[in-house]
N, C-alpha and C positions, 0 to 999 in steps of 0.2 A: 460452405459445406459443413455439416454438423460433425464434430469430432466425438466419437464414442469413448466410453470408459475403457473398452478393450484396446482401442488404438492408442490411447494415452498411456496405458500401462505398458504396452509393447515398446512404444517409443522411450518410455522412462527406463525400462530394463536395458535397452540398447545404450542409453545415455550413461548408465552406471558403469559401462565398460570403458568409458573415456577417462583419461587422467584428469585430476583436478584443474590442471592448467587450461583445459578446454572450456571451462566454465567462465562466463564473461564477467559478471558482477560479484560483489561480496556475498558470501553465504555462511550460514552457521546452522548446525543441527544439534539439538540437545534433548536430554531427558528432562521432562518437566519436573518430575518428582524431586530429583537431587541436583539438577543443574549440570550434570556431567555432559561434556561436549563430545559428540559422536563424530562430527566432521566440521571443519572450519576452513575457509579460504578467504583471506583478506578481511577478517572480522572487524578490524579497526580502520579500514579505509573510509574516509568521509564520503557521505552520500546524501542526496536529497530524500527525505522520508516520504514526501507526497502525503497521501491520505492515511498512511500508517500513523501520522500525527494524531488522528482521531482516537487512537487507543489511549493516549494521555488525557484527552478531553473526556473520554468515558471514565477513566480511572478517577479523575477529580469529581465527576458527577456521582459515581458510586460512593466515594469517600464522603461527599456532602450528605448523602442520604444516610449512610452509616453513622455519621457523627451528629445527626439530628438537625443539620442546617438546611435540609430540603426534604421533600417527600416525593415519592414517585408520582403523586397526583399534583405536584406543584405546576402552576401554569408557566409555560415557556412561550413568551410573546415575541412575535416577529416584528423587529424594529426596522426602520428604514435602512440602517447600516447592514443588518442581516439580509434584508430583501435584495440588496444590491449585489450580493455575492454571485459569481458566475456558476454555471453548472459544474458538477451535478448538484441539484437542489430539489427541495420539496415543493417550493413555489407558493407558500402561503402568502396571502396579502398582508400588507402592513397593518398591525393592530390585532390580527388574528392570533389565536393561541392553540397549542396542543399541550398535553401533559408531559412531564419529564420522562415518563415511561415511554410514551409515543416518540418523543424526541430522540431517545436513545436507540429505538428501533430504526428511525430514519438515519441516524448517525452511523450505525454499524452496518446495516443492510443496504441502504440506499447510498450511503456515504455523502449525505447532504451537506453542502458547504454553508448554506444559509442557516441551517439548524445548528451547526457548530458555533456560529457567532451568537445565535439566540441563546444557546445553553450558557456560553461564556458570560453574556450580559446578565442572564437570570441569576447565576450562581455568585458572580463577583461584582455586579454593579456595572462594570464596563469591560470591554475586551482586553484592554491593556493590563488591568488588575488580574484578570484570569491568566494571561500569558505569563505574568510574573510568578503566579502560583505553579504554572506548568514547569517553569525552569527550576523553581525551588524543589518541587517533587522529583524532577529528574536527578538533581544533585543528591537527594535523599536515597534514591534507588540505586545510586552508583553509576548513573549514566553520564560518565565524565566527559564524553565527547559529543554531547547533544545540546543544541540550543534551538529554542522555539521563538518565532516571531509572530505566529498566528495559530489559531486553534483548529485549522482545517488542513493545512499542508499545501495550499495553493502556492504557486511559484514565488520564491523569495530567496535571494542569494545567501542570506544568513541563516536560513532554516536548515540545520545540519544535524546529521546523526551518523551512526554506524550500525552494522549488522549486530554486533555485540550489545549495543545499547537497546536496540529494538527487541532483542532476545530477553534482556533484563526486564524491560517493560511488559512484555507478554507474560513472562513468568510471574511478575508481581500482580498483574491483572487477574490471572487465574488463581494464584495462591491467596490473595487478599479478598477476592470477591467470587468465590466458587459458585455461589448461588446464582450468579448472572451468566455462567458459562453457556447455558442453553441458547442464549441470545446469538452467539457467534455461529451456531450451527443451523440457524433458520434459513431456509431457502427463500421464503417470502414472508411478509407480514403486512397487516392492514393498519393504516394510519388514517383515520377518518374514512373517507370513501376511496382512498388511494390504496392500491395493492403494490407493495414494494418488492422488488426481486433482487437477490444477492448477485454480486459481481464475482463471487468466489466459487469457481468451478470445482475446486477440491471437495467441497461439501457434497457435490452431486456425483463426481466421477471416481473418487478414491474411497475404497472400503475403509470405514472408520473415520473418514474426514469429518471434522467438527469445528473448524474455525480457521483463522480468526479475523484477519482484515487484509484487504487489498489496497493498493495505492498506485496512482499513475499521474505523472506530468511528463511533458516532453523531455525536460532535463533529467528527470529521475529514471525514466523508463518504467517498466512494469514491475512493481514491488509486491511482495506478499509475505505475510507471516501466516504460515499454514500449520494446522495442528491435526493430529489424528490419534485415535485411541484404539488399542488392540490388547485384549487379555489384561485389562487394567493398567496398561502402560501407555502414557501419553508422550508422544514425540512432537516437538515443535521445530519447524524449519523456517529460517529467515532467508529470503533471497531478494536481491536488489538489482535493478537494471536490466530486466529481460526485454527482448525486442517486440514481443507481442503477448497478448493475454493467453493464447494457446501455448506459446513457448514457456510462459510462466507456469502454467499448469503442468506441463510435461516435466519441467525441471523440478518443481515442487514434489511431484510424484516420485521422481528418481531419488530425491534427497530423503523423503520419508521412508521409502523402501530401504535405502541404505541404513537409516537409523534403526529401523526394526530388525534388520538383518544382523547388525553388529551390536545390538543392545546387550545381549547376554555375554558376548565375547568381550566387550569393553569392560564389563563389570569384573572380570577376572584380573584386570591390570590397573595400575594407578592411572587415573584419567583426570585431566584438569576440569575444573568447573568454570562456569561463566566468569566468575569473579577473578580467578587466578590463571585463566588461559593466557599464556605468554603473548605479549603484544608484538606485532610485526614492525613496530616503530614508525608506521606511516601516519599515525594520528596527528592531527593539527589542532587539537583542542576544539574550539568553536569556529575555527576558520575554515571556509570552503577551500578545497584544493584548486589548483589552476585548471585541472581537467574538468572539475565541476563548473567552474566559471565559464570555461569554453563552451561546454554543453548548454549552459544557460544563455550565453550570448547567441549561440547558433540558433536556439529556439526562438529568441526574440527578434532575430534578424528577419527582414522582409524577404519573401521568396524571390528568386531571380525572375526577371521579366520574361514573359512568354515569348517563345520564338515565333517570328513572323514568317508565314509561308511565302516563298518567292514565287512570283508569277512566271509561268513558262513563256518563253519567247515564241511567238508564232513563226513558223517557217515561211520562207519566201514562196516555196512551192504552194503552200496552203493559201497564201494571199492571192497568188496567181490563179489558182483553181477557182477561188471565190469570185474573182473578177470575171473569169470566163463564164461562170455559171450565171452571173448577173446579165451578161451580154446575151446569153441564150434566152 
């Protein structure tokens, strides 16, 4: 069943009546311009980022272009290692290439895992060197509880982040490279003969929705860094661990509505920023929590064996009636 924008908004408004404790995973809502936090729930609880990881991959690509180390027309070649990545993927054959500009479209809009590795290899020579740069940049940006082990966010026990760190990354991405902001708002884009479609329903259903990135693995749940702009104000909501893509969109809608509703009111009072928001003391540095590891193990575990249907015993009367029918 198709969920309309009106239905999502009604659900979101109803959700805003619930107390914060009713929300499942970590969340954080902030004003992009000054970093003032408008709402936060467990912002430092460790979580798997899934494809939100690709925001860092994009950041390093934009940085390479800005610093003259690459061009938007630089060839991104599909290697065997890149080609082996599981879906979601662009599916180029080994040895084929696209431009860096096209690769970034596939990265953000399609969330292509094979392209993530191809970008890493193109910019740094190999994937491990690129991952080292990812972690160095995370430290520079103040992402104190984030550790990357791959450039795409596919399942890995040590790939750890928090809602606060994803907020810091989103803010840096928009602040340092505003010229690329229109990329996050694209509903579809063309790469070669392929038409790529976004996974981010906020862009379509929410008035002013303009980004940024979705993410999903079994262990992470449905993650989203959502942005929207109204009257020159940009609000960003980070939410982790929703149960479905529809629930993710409804929750993001509620959080963005909350942000815009209380934006002016919050400005009248001292409000913490992303950097100095008090910690809840649940951070574990780069280590996944036991809850994370349990979710990871549960996702890796084989499904239970299917139940076998028991055959019904034939009644004696039925056998007797069959014997009699044969005699006739």
